[in-house]
PAKOLGU-755742 format. One record per residue (C-alpha): residue number from 1; residue in one letter; x, z, y. Coordinates in nm, 4 decimals. Example, Ala and Ser with C-alpha at 12.3 -4.5 7.8 and 13.67 -1.06 7.14 Angstrom:
2
+-----+---+----------+----------+----------+
:   k : r :        X :        Z :        Y :
+-----+---+----------+----------+----------+
:   1 : A :   1.2300 :   0.7800 :  -0.4500 :
:   2 : S :   1.3670 :   0.7140 :  -0.1060 :
+-----+---+----------+----------+----------+
END
This chain:
209
+-----+---+----------+----------+----------+
:   k : r :        X :        Z :        Y :
+-----+---+----------+----------+----------+
:   1 : M :   0.0000 :   0.0000 :   0.0000 :
:   2 : L :   0.2784 :   0.0913 :   0.2414 :
:   3 : S :   0.4310 :  -0.2562 :   0.2244 :
:   4 : D :   0.0914 :  -0.4125 :   0.3008 :
:   5 : L :   0.0457 :  -0.1878 :   0.6022 :
:   6 : K :   0.3913 :  -0.2702 :   0.7362 :
:   7 : N :   0.3159 :  -0.6403 :   0.7011 :
:   8 : W :  -0.0058 :  -0.5916 :   0.8988 :
:   9 : F :   0.1008 :  -0.3398 :   1.1642 :
:  10 : G :   0.4802 :  -0.3006 :   1.1752 :
:  11 : D :   0.7193 :  -0.0361 :   1.0454 :
:  12 : K :   0.5638 :   0.2728 :   1.2008 :
:  13 : C :   0.3510 :   0.3732 :   0.9018 :
:  14 : S :   0.3552 :   0.7141 :   0.7325 :
:  15 : G :   0.1627 :   0.8104 :   0.4191 :
:  16 : I :   0.0534 :   1.1753 :   0.4319 :
:  17 : K :  -0.0706 :   1.4013 :   0.1505 :
:  18 : V :  -0.2413 :   1.7400 :   0.1839 :
:  19 : N :  -0.1192 :   1.9938 :  -0.0751 :
:  20 : G :   0.0790 :   1.7317 :  -0.2631 :
:  21 : E :   0.3374 :   1.7847 :  -0.5337 :
:  22 : I :   0.6788 :   1.8584 :  -0.3836 :
:  23 : F :   0.9798 :   1.6492 :  -0.4884 :
:  24 : D :   1.3479 :   1.7170 :  -0.4203 :
:  25 : F :   1.3812 :   1.4148 :  -0.1914 :
:  26 : I :   1.1303 :   1.5583 :   0.0589 :
:  27 : N :   1.3045 :   1.7241 :   0.3522 :
:  28 : V :   1.1964 :   2.0698 :   0.4694 :
:  29 : P :   1.2796 :   2.0868 :   0.8432 :
:  30 : S :   1.5092 :   2.3732 :   0.9382 :
:  31 : K :   1.3430 :   2.3940 :   1.2797 :
:  32 : Q :   0.9795 :   2.4335 :   1.3731 :
:  33 : M :   0.8059 :   2.1074 :   1.4632 :
:  34 : K :   0.4892 :   1.9716 :   1.6131 :
:  35 : F :   0.2759 :   1.7625 :   1.3787 :
:  36 : C :   0.3101 :   1.4478 :   1.5906 :
:  37 : E :   0.6865 :   1.5040 :   1.6107 :
:  38 : A :   0.7029 :   1.5258 :   1.2304 :
:  39 : V :   0.4982 :   1.2062 :   1.1987 :
:  40 : D :   0.7540 :   1.0241 :   1.4139 :
:  41 : Y :   1.0403 :   1.1528 :   1.1959 :
:  42 : S :   0.8520 :   1.0635 :   0.8789 :
:  43 : F :   0.8553 :   0.6927 :   0.9608 :
:  44 : K :   1.2159 :   0.7097 :   0.8362 :
:  45 : I :   1.2442 :   1.0215 :   0.6158 :
:  46 : P :   0.9903 :   1.2215 :   0.4077 :
:  47 : I :   0.9120 :   1.5637 :   0.5576 :
:  48 : L :   0.7290 :   1.8764 :   0.4400 :
:  49 : L :   0.5270 :   2.0797 :   0.6904 :
:  50 : N :   0.3738 :   2.4193 :   0.6183 :
:  51 : K :   0.2527 :   2.7322 :   0.7919 :
:  52 : D :   0.6103 :   2.8455 :   0.8563 :
:  53 : N :   0.7516 :   2.5343 :   1.0244 :
:  54 : L :   0.4484 :   2.3904 :   1.2083 :
:  55 : N :   0.4536 :   2.5384 :   1.5576 :
:  56 : C :   0.1991 :   2.3407 :   1.7620 :
:  57 : P :  -0.1087 :   2.5591 :   1.8364 :
:  58 : G :  -0.3426 :   2.2583 :   1.8334 :
:  59 : A :  -0.2137 :   2.1346 :   1.4980 :
:  60 : R :  -0.2165 :   2.4859 :   1.3524 :
:  61 : R :  -0.5829 :   2.5052 :   1.4482 :
:  62 : T :  -0.6469 :   2.1605 :   1.2947 :
:  63 : F :  -0.4954 :   2.2590 :   0.9596 :
:  64 : G :  -0.6585 :   2.6001 :   0.9447 :
:  65 : F :  -0.3359 :   2.7979 :   0.9866 :
:  66 : D :  -0.4698 :   2.9741 :   1.2969 :
:  67 : P :  -0.8303 :   3.0002 :   1.4168 :
:  68 : Q :  -0.9328 :   2.8405 :   1.7435 :
:  69 : S :  -0.8800 :   3.0936 :   2.0201 :
:  70 : N :  -0.9573 :   3.1350 :   2.3870 :
:  71 : E :  -0.5812 :   3.1318 :   2.4429 :
:  72 : L :  -0.5543 :   2.7801 :   2.2966 :
:  73 : V :  -0.8335 :   2.6549 :   2.5222 :
:  74 : K :  -0.6740 :   2.8222 :   2.8233 :
:  75 : T :  -0.3285 :   2.6799 :   2.7452 :
:  76 : I :  -0.4606 :   2.3247 :   2.7098 :
:  77 : S :  -0.6521 :   2.3585 :   3.0345 :
:  78 : E :  -0.3479 :   2.4893 :   3.2223 :
:  79 : N :  -0.1248 :   2.2111 :   3.0852 :
:  80 : T :  -0.3698 :   1.9282 :   3.1544 :
:  81 : Q :  -0.5782 :   2.0547 :   3.4503 :
:  82 : I :  -0.8888 :   1.9692 :   3.2443 :
:  83 : P :  -1.1857 :   2.2078 :   3.2893 :
:  84 : L :  -1.2340 :   2.4706 :   3.0174 :
:  85 : R :  -1.5889 :   2.3568 :   2.9361 :
:  86 : Y :  -1.4667 :   2.0025 :   2.8666 :
:  87 : I :  -1.1919 :   2.1283 :   2.6338 :
:  88 : I :  -1.4326 :   2.3538 :   2.4451 :
:  89 : K :  -1.6680 :   2.0580 :   2.3933 :
:  90 : A :  -1.3805 :   1.8359 :   2.2807 :
:  91 : L :  -1.2444 :   2.0890 :   2.0322 :
:  92 : D :  -1.5916 :   2.1446 :   1.8884 :
:  93 : S :  -1.5964 :   1.7748 :   1.7928 :
:  94 : I :  -1.2486 :   1.7688 :   1.6346 :
:  95 : P :  -1.2497 :   1.8503 :   1.2610 :
:  96 : V :  -1.0549 :   2.1305 :   1.0945 :
:  97 : I :  -0.9100 :   2.0945 :   0.7439 :
:  98 : D :  -0.9371 :   2.4169 :   0.5449 :
:  99 : Q :  -0.7171 :   2.5470 :   0.2625 :
: 100 : V :  -0.4060 :   2.3553 :   0.3620 :
: 101 : H :  -0.0868 :   2.4935 :   0.2080 :
: 102 : D :   0.1455 :   2.2136 :   0.3075 :
: 103 : L :   0.1594 :   1.8500 :   0.4160 :
: 104 : V :   0.3927 :   1.5842 :   0.2801 :
: 105 : L :   0.4638 :   1.3131 :   0.5377 :
: 106 : G :   0.6434 :   0.9817 :   0.4936 :
: 107 : I :   0.5703 :   0.9166 :   0.1252 :
: 108 : P :   0.7826 :   0.6134 :   0.0224 :
: 109 : G :   0.6036 :   0.3071 :  -0.1100 :
: 110 : D :   0.7680 :   0.3336 :  -0.4524 :
: 111 : M :   0.6340 :   0.6894 :  -0.4887 :
: 112 : E :   0.2707 :   0.6125 :  -0.4068 :
: 113 : K :   0.1726 :   0.5870 :  -0.7751 :
: 114 : F :   0.2923 :   0.9459 :  -0.8294 :
: 115 : L :   0.1971 :   1.0914 :  -0.4923 :
: 116 : S :  -0.0765 :   0.8778 :  -0.3380 :
: 117 : P :  -0.1337 :   0.9556 :   0.0323 :
: 118 : D :  -0.4659 :   1.0872 :   0.1571 :
: 119 : V :  -0.4249 :   0.9154 :   0.4942 :
: 120 : Y :  -0.1756 :   0.6807 :   0.6555 :
: 121 : I :  -0.0833 :   0.7373 :   1.0196 :
: 122 : I :   0.0101 :   0.4142 :   1.1968 :
: 123 : Y :   0.1478 :   0.3453 :   1.5432 :
: 124 : T :   0.0813 :  -0.0146 :   1.6417 :
: 125 : Q :   0.0262 :  -0.2386 :   1.9421 :
: 126 : P :  -0.3131 :  -0.3291 :   2.0920 :
: 127 : K :  -0.2742 :  -0.6923 :   1.9797 :
: 128 : Q :  -0.2477 :  -0.5886 :   1.6140 :
: 129 : M :  -0.5337 :  -0.3443 :   1.6576 :
: 130 : T :  -0.7572 :  -0.6109 :   1.8084 :
: 131 : H :  -0.6857 :  -0.8399 :   1.5142 :
: 132 : F :  -0.7576 :  -0.5552 :   1.2715 :
: 133 : I :  -1.0912 :  -0.4647 :   1.4321 :
: 134 : H :  -1.1975 :  -0.8292 :   1.4199 :
: 135 : S :  -1.0863 :  -0.8519 :   1.0569 :
: 136 : I :  -1.2879 :  -0.5539 :   0.9324 :
: 137 : A :  -1.5893 :  -0.6783 :   1.1276 :
: 138 : R :  -1.6000 :  -0.9563 :   0.8657 :
: 139 : I :  -1.7072 :  -0.6908 :   0.6167 :
: 140 : E :  -1.9351 :  -0.5351 :   0.8801 :
: 141 : K :  -1.7221 :  -0.2261 :   0.9389 :
: 142 : K :  -1.5947 :  -0.0621 :   1.2559 :
: 143 : P :  -1.3541 :   0.2254 :   1.3272 :
: 144 : F :  -1.4202 :   0.5621 :   1.4860 :
: 145 : I :  -1.2623 :   0.5739 :   1.8337 :
: 146 : S :  -1.2216 :   0.9187 :   1.9834 :
: 147 : P :  -1.3408 :   0.9691 :   2.3413 :
: 148 : Y :  -1.1018 :   1.2649 :   2.3826 :
: 149 : S :  -0.7295 :   1.2604 :   2.4639 :
: 150 : L :  -0.6639 :   1.5990 :   2.3016 :
: 151 : L :  -0.5084 :   1.6761 :   1.9611 :
: 152 : S :  -0.4983 :   1.3008 :   1.9153 :
: 153 : I :  -0.2779 :   1.2599 :   1.6066 :
: 154 : C :  -0.3398 :   1.5859 :   1.4205 :
: 155 : G :  -0.7114 :   1.6166 :   1.4967 :
: 156 : N :  -0.8729 :   1.2972 :   1.6199 :
: 157 : V :  -0.6737 :   1.0738 :   1.3844 :
: 158 : F :  -0.5520 :   1.2583 :   1.0752 :
: 159 : A :  -0.8206 :   1.5256 :   1.0351 :
: 160 : Q :  -1.0953 :   1.2843 :   1.1377 :
: 161 : S :  -0.9873 :   1.0238 :   0.8809 :
: 162 : Y :  -0.9281 :   1.2871 :   0.6131 :
: 163 : R :  -1.2644 :   1.4597 :   0.6578 :
: 164 : Q :  -1.4761 :   1.1491 :   0.7174 :
: 165 : G :  -1.2926 :   0.9168 :   0.4797 :
: 166 : W :  -1.2789 :   0.6391 :   0.7353 :
: 167 : I :  -1.0670 :   0.4641 :   0.9988 :
: 168 : S :  -0.9980 :   0.6486 :   1.3233 :
: 169 : L :  -0.8261 :   0.5330 :   1.6424 :
: 170 : S :  -0.6776 :   0.7167 :   1.9382 :
: 171 : F :  -0.4947 :   0.6201 :   2.2549 :
: 172 : G :  -0.2794 :   0.9307 :   2.2163 :
: 173 : C :  -0.2527 :   1.2531 :   2.4123 :
: 174 : P :   0.0218 :   1.3894 :   2.6412 :
: 175 : E :   0.1769 :   1.5863 :   2.3523 :
: 176 : S :   0.1935 :   1.2864 :   2.1198 :
: 177 : R :   0.3526 :   1.0690 :   2.3859 :
: 178 : N :   0.6008 :   1.3389 :   2.4892 :
: 179 : F :   0.6953 :   1.4604 :   2.1401 :
: 180 : G :   0.5451 :   1.2235 :   1.8839 :
: 181 : G :   0.7238 :   0.9052 :   1.9811 :
: 182 : V :   0.4084 :   0.7122 :   2.0773 :
: 183 : K :   0.5234 :   0.4378 :   2.3142 :
: 184 : N :   0.3402 :   0.3161 :   2.6232 :
: 185 : D :   0.2321 :   0.0006 :   2.4416 :
: 186 : E :   0.1168 :   0.1707 :   2.1199 :
: 187 : V :  -0.2084 :   0.3116 :   1.9876 :
: 188 : V :  -0.2525 :   0.5403 :   1.6861 :
: 189 : M :  -0.4637 :   0.4837 :   1.3774 :
: 190 : G :  -0.5549 :   0.6841 :   1.0686 :
: 191 : L :  -0.6356 :   0.4897 :   0.7502 :
: 192 : P :  -0.7404 :   0.6678 :   0.4291 :
: 193 : Y :  -0.5715 :   0.5403 :   0.1140 :
: 194 : H :  -0.8944 :   0.4225 :  -0.0496 :
: 195 : V :  -0.9927 :   0.2333 :   0.2676 :
: 196 : V :  -0.6604 :   0.0458 :   0.2718 :
: 197 : K :  -0.7222 :  -0.0567 :  -0.0885 :
: 198 : K :  -1.0763 :  -0.1699 :  -0.0067 :
: 199 : I :  -0.9618 :  -0.3785 :   0.2911 :
: 200 : R :  -0.6727 :  -0.5299 :   0.0962 :
: 201 : D :  -0.8934 :  -0.6178 :  -0.1993 :
: 202 : A :  -1.1550 :  -0.7696 :   0.0336 :
: 203 : G :  -0.8868 :  -1.0153 :   0.1543 :
: 204 : V :  -0.9844 :  -0.9926 :   0.5204 :
: 205 : M :  -0.6322 :  -0.9123 :   0.6428 :
: 206 : D :  -0.3207 :  -1.1254 :   0.6629 :
: 207 : S :   0.0364 :  -1.0790 :   0.7824 :
: 208 : N :   0.0042 :  -1.3222 :   1.0733 :
: 209 : M :  -0.0768 :  -1.0591 :   1.3310 :
+-----+---+----------+----------+----------+
END
């Protein structure tokens, strides 16, 4: 699947598994990381995140490591100058994944048969995304596009795709662009494994994007 995705969207594709089997080749970061930061690293090397080395409050809320708190809402508001009531409404719409012990990011293509990803995170350009949206319209499907620029990769992309089992898109958030390596000309997509297989088997995609 990973090779298909790279043909369609470029090299910035990471297969991610919740509570997956741990292999020796998976790197456990010696420093604490944000989820979006780990995604950026995982485009090149497999990484393991858990409760001990994930330090972003928004991502820790998304993966059920810490409950949503007034302090989180206040911190986001202070950092973004967005009103508290807007942030509360946004967070209420962003899914939480319960019972997460760890996350394996950057699963290599040759390991997918042993450790199949739950969701792929992809950074790609608007041109490729436009082509993709037109392509899946042939099978009368459309993606979820978040209206909120908060917790974009951990919540509005990964958790949304994981919980709903469908495609999600985001234009990123300040954290993901500052720490997650999302470039000015890139958007972010979450694609569940079974959806990639369905799209590939339907033959609506090609590599001429």
